[in-house]
C-alpha positions in Angstrom: 26.9 -63.3 25.9 29.2 -65.7 27.6 27.9 -69.1 28.7 29.7 -72.1 30.3 31.4 -74.2 27.8 32.3 -77.3 29.9 30.3 -79.5 32.2 32.6 -78.7 35.1 32.0 -75.0 34.7 28.3 -75.4 34.5 28.3 -77.5 37.7 30.5 -74.8 39.4 27.9 -72.2 38.5 25.1 -74.3 39.9 27.0 -74.8 43.2 27.6 -71.0 43.3 23.9 -70.3 42.8 23.0 -72.8 45.6 25.3 -71.2 48.0 24.2 -67.6 47.1 20.5 -68.4 47.3 20.9 -70.2 50.6 23.1 -67.5 52.2 21.8 -64.1 51.2 19.3 -63.9 54.1 22.2 -63.8 56.5 22.6 -60.1 55.6 19.1 -59.5 56.9 19.8 -61.3 60.1 23.1 -59.5 60.5 21.6 -56.0 59.8 19.2 -56.2 62.8 16.9 -53.9 60.7 13.2 -54.1 59.9 12.8 -56.2 56.8 10.7 -53.6 55.1 13.5 -51.1 55.2 16.2 -53.7 54.4 14.3 -54.6 51.3 14.6 -51.2 49.6 18.4 -51.7 49.6 18.0 -55.4 48.7 16.0 -54.7 45.5 18.5 -51.9 44.5 21.3 -54.4 44.9 19.6 -56.9 42.6 19.3 -54.2 39.8 22.8 -53.0 40.1 24.2 -56.5 39.9 21.9 -57.4 36.9 23.1 -54.2 35.1 26.7 -55.1 35.6 26.2 -58.7 34.5 24.1 -57.6 31.4 26.7 -55.2 30.0 29.7 -57.3 30.8 29.4 -61.1 30.4 25.9 -60.6 28.9 27.3 -58.6 26.0 30.6 -60.4 25.3 31.3 -63.1 22.9 29.9 -63.8 19.4 26.3 -64.5 20.5 23.6 -61.8 20.8 24.4 -59.0 23.3 21.8 -57.7 25.7 21.1 -54.7 23.5 20.7 -56.8 20.3 18.4 -59.2 22.2 16.0 -56.3 23.2 15.8 -55.3 19.5 14.6 -58.8 18.5 12.4 -60.0 21.2 8.6 -59.6 21.4 6.8 -57.2 23.8 4.9 -60.1 25.3 8.2 -61.8 26.3 9.5 -58.6 27.9 6.3 -58.2 29.9 6.5 -61.8 31.0 10.1 -61.5 32.3 9.1 -58.3 34.1 6.0 -59.9 35.6 8.1 -62.9 36.8 10.2 -60.4 38.8 7.0 -58.9 40.3 5.7 -62.4 41.2 9.0 -63.5 42.7 9.3 -60.2 44.7 6.0 -60.6 46.5 6.9 -64.2 47.3 10.4 -63.2 48.5 9.0 -60.4 50.7 6.6 -62.8 52.3 9.5 -65.2 52.8 11.6 -62.4 54.4 8.6 -61.6 56.7 8.5 -65.3 57.6 12.2 -65.2 58.4 11.5 -62.2 60.7 9.0 -64.3 62.7 10.2 -67.9 62.4 13.8 -67.8 61.3 15.7 -69.1 58.3 15.5 -72.8 59.5 11.7 -72.7 59.3 10.9 -70.2 56.6 13.1 -71.7 53.9 12.1 -75.4 54.3 8.4 -74.5 54.5 8.3 -71.8 51.8 10.7 -73.3 49.3 9.4 -76.8 50.0 5.9 -75.8 48.9 7.4 -73.9 46.0 9.0 -77.1 44.8 5.6 -78.9 45.0 3.8 -76.2 43.1 6.6 -76.0 40.4 6.5 -79.8 39.9 2.7 -79.9 39.6 2.7 -76.9 37.2 5.4 -78.4 35.0 3.8 -81.8 34.9 0.4 -80.3 34.0 2.0 -78.4 31.1 4.2 -81.4 29.9 4.1 -84.9 31.2 7.8 -85.5 31.4 9.5 -87.8 33.8 8.4 -90.7 36.1 5.1 -89.6 37.7 5.5 -92.0 40.7 9.0 -90.5 41.4 7.8 -86.9 40.9 4.8 -87.1 43.1 6.4 -89.5 45.6 9.1 -86.9 46.0 6.5 -84.1 46.4 4.8 -86.2 49.1 8.1 -86.6 51.0 8.7 -82.8 50.8 5.1 -82.1 51.9 5.7 -84.3 55.0 9.0 -82.4 55.6 7.1 -79.1 55.4 4.6 -80.3 58.0 7.3 -81.5 60.3 9.1 -78.2 60.0 5.9 -76.4 61.0 5.3 -78.7 63.9 8.9 -78.3 65.2 8.6 -74.5 65.0 5.3 -74.6 66.9 6.7 -76.8 69.7 9.8 -74.6 69.9 7.9 -71.4 70.1 5.7 -72.8 72.8 8.8 -73.7 74.8 10.2 -70.2 74.4 7.0 -68.5 75.4 6.5 -70.6 78.5 10.1 -69.9 79.5 9.6 -66.2 78.9 6.5 -66.2 81.1 8.3 -68.0 83.9 11.2 -65.6 83.7 8.8 -62.6 83.7 6.9 -63.9 86.7 10.2 -64.6 88.6 11.4 -61.1 87.9 8.1 -59.5 89.0 8.2 -61.5 92.3 11.5 -59.9 93.1 10.2 -56.3 92.7 8.9 -54.2 95.6 5.1 -54.2 96.0 4.9 -50.6 94.8 6.7 -51.4 91.5 4.5 -54.4 90.7 2.4 -54.1 87.6 -1.3 -54.5 88.2 -2.9 -57.7 86.8 -5.5 -55.6 85.0 -4.1 -52.7 82.9 -5.2 -50.5 80.1 -4.6 -51.6 76.6 -1.0 -50.8 75.6 0.2 -49.1 72.6 2.6 -52.0 72.0 1.6 -54.4 69.3 0.2 -57.8 70.3 2.7 -60.7 70.2 2.5 -62.6 66.8 0.7 -65.9 66.8 2.9 -69.0 67.0 2.2 -70.1 63.4 2.1 -66.7 61.7 5.6 -67.1 60.3 4.6 -70.5 58.9 1.5 -69.1 57.2 3.6 -66.4 55.6 6.1 -69.0 54.4 3.3 -71.1 52.9 2.0 -68.0 51.1 5.5 -67.3 49.8 5.8 -70.9 48.6 2.6 -70.7 46.5 3.9 -67.7 44.7 7.6 -68.8 44.5 6.5 -71.9 42.7 4.9 -69.8 40.0 7.5 -67.3 39.0 9.9 -69.7 37.3 7.3 -71.1 34.8 6.3 -67.5 33.9 9.9 -66.6 33.4 10.4 -69.7 31.2 7.5 -68.5 29.0 9.5 -65.3 28.2 12.2 -67.4 26.6 9.9 -69.5 24.4 9.0 -69.0 20.7 10.7 -67.2 17.9 10.6 -63.9 19.7 11.7 -65.4 23.1 14.6 -63.9 25.1 17.5 -66.1 24.4 20.1 -64.1 26.4 19.7 -65.1 30.1 21.3 -61.9 31.3 18.6 -59.9 29.5 16.0 -61.9 31.3 17.6 -61.2 34.7 17.8 -57.5 33.9 14.1 -57.3 33.2 13.4 -59.6 36.1 15.4 -57.2 38.4 13.4 -54.2 37.2 10.3 -56.0 38.2 11.8 -56.6 41.7 12.7 -52.9 42.2 9.5 -51.3 41.0 7.2 -53.7 42.7 9.0 -53.2 46.1 7.6 -49.7 46.4 4.1 -51.0 45.8 4.3 -54.1 48.1 6.0 -52.1 50.9 3.1 -49.8 51.2 1.2 -52.7 52.7 4.0 -54.2 54.7 5.0 -50.9 56.3 1.5 -49.8 57.2 0.2 -53.3 58.2 3.4 -54.9 59.6 3.6 -58.6 60.4 5.6 -57.6 63.5 6.0 -54.4 65.4 4.3 -51.0 64.8 3.7 -49.3 61.4 6.7 -47.3 60.1 7.1 -44.4 57.7 9.2 -44.5 54.5 11.4 -41.8 56.0 12.6 -44.3 58.6 14.7 -45.7 55.8 17.0 -42.6 56.0 17.7 -43.2 59.7 19.6 -46.4 58.9 23.3 -46.7 59.4 25.8 -47.1 56.6 26.3 -50.7 57.7 22.6 -51.5 57.5 22.3 -50.0 54.0 25.4 -51.8 53.0 24.1 -55.2 54.2 20.9 -54.7 52.3 22.7 -54.0 49.1 25.0 -56.9 49.7 22.0 -59.2 50.2 20.6 -58.1 46.8 24.1 -58.6 45.2 24.4 -62.1 46.6 21.0 -63.2 45.5 21.4 -61.8 42.0 24.8 -63.4 41.5 23.1 -66.7 42.3 20.4 -65.9 39.8 22.8 -65.0 37.0 24.8 -68.2 37.8 21.7 -70.4 37.8 20.1 -68.9 34.7 23.3 -69.0 32.6 24.0 -72.6 33.7 20.4 -73.6 32.7 21.0 -71.9 29.2 24.3 -73.9 28.6 24.3 -76.0 25.5 26.3 -78.9 24.0 28.8 -80.7 26.3 28.2 -78.1 29.0 24.5 -78.8 29.3 23.6 -80.6 32.6 19.8 -80.8 32.0 16.9 -79.3 33.8 16.8 -82.0 36.5 20.2 -81.3 37.8 19.8 -77.5 37.5 16.5 -77.6 39.4 17.9 -79.8 42.1 20.8 -77.5 42.8 18.5 -74.5 42.9 16.3 -76.1 45.5 19.3 -77.3 47.4 19.7 -73.7 48.7 17.0 -74.7 51.2 19.4 -77.1 52.9 22.1 -74.4 52.9 19.8 -71.9 54.6 18.7 -74.6 57.1 22.3 -75.2 58.2 22.9 -71.4 58.6 19.8 -71.1 60.8 20.6 -74.1 62.9 24.4 -73.9 63.2 25.2 -70.2 63.0 22.1 -68.4 64.2 21.1 -71.1 66.7 17.4 -70.7 66.0 16.6 -73.9 67.7 18.9 -73.5 70.7 17.5 -75.1 73.8 15.2 -77.4 71.8 13.9 -80.5 73.4 15.0 -84.0 72.2 11.6 -84.3 70.5 12.1 -81.1 68.5 15.6 -82.2 67.5 14.4 -85.5 66.2 11.7 -83.8 64.1 14.4 -81.5 62.6 16.6 -84.4 61.7 13.7 -86.3 60.2 12.5 -83.2 58.3 15.9 -82.7 56.8 16.2 -86.3 55.7 12.7 -86.3 54.1 13.4 -83.0 52.3 16.7 -84.3 50.9 15.1 -87.6 49.8 12.1 -85.9 48.2 14.5 -83.5 46.4 16.5 -86.4 45.1 13.4 -88.2 43.7 12.2 -85.0 41.9 15.7 -84.4 40.5 16.1 -87.9 39.0 12.5 -88.4 37.9 13.0 -86.7 34.4 15.8 -89.2 33.7 13.4 -92.2 34.0 
């Protein structure tokens, strides 16, 4: 396997991972497709990318290749790496569902912010490393940022729904009397409008699980029979993503968070562009994963340490926040109060992330 040999190369890989993990969800937004159908292609894209990485850079050099690694590792470690993929996948599907309802600029700060808190508490419970005041002070700042993000979303959604009702009432008033819709009507076949905070709740559920997969994956690399090749880990991880997608999607397609239930056969009605964007989303995410995992495995002068690696991984949240605010205009028309909350939330998240990152150094 090939790992970074210089500090600069390791940092470049971490920056790449941050950009990939913060940007892959743009393919979902661009596709305009139901996330349940998008996700089949996304999971396939992760496996294809992991296979290419495993049998190219993962099998080059003088260290153990992926094939050799699988001959030496224990079954428990293989199961743990696969299970980590399954845990991540459920978390990511909940996150994608939250994006569908609340947008990237809410789902990522809320979901990944909570994941950061869960990961810090889990890691500190296992091994008391780092300044506890800085660790938990950073978590507190991130928690406040999560709450502010949820409040800003609720305020913005209230503004949107009020504006929609006013527009609908104005349009109805312009219609002739015979075309007016009666005030009392039979129950429609259309699904009810999602609750204002449903996307936030989904993001919180995603965060709880997202904070758990990394420690589980870490256990697959520990011990004499641990998986030392990071590209072998990502390959097993990707298989967990692909196989669990077909299980989890049974729920999401039959009990959708938004819209009506859909059949698996709707997948075959997608355009070439929609399938291509789904695959591209999986490729982008897995490129980020390979970059992050290989950077974390670097040794000697190329090693940056877990604090820096972790900080760059979580920095993807700020990248996705910028995409949501500046490109997709998810808070367009926001009041000054909502805008102030977003600025304060971003600053608190950045400050909390910085405290968590430097805590192990003190």
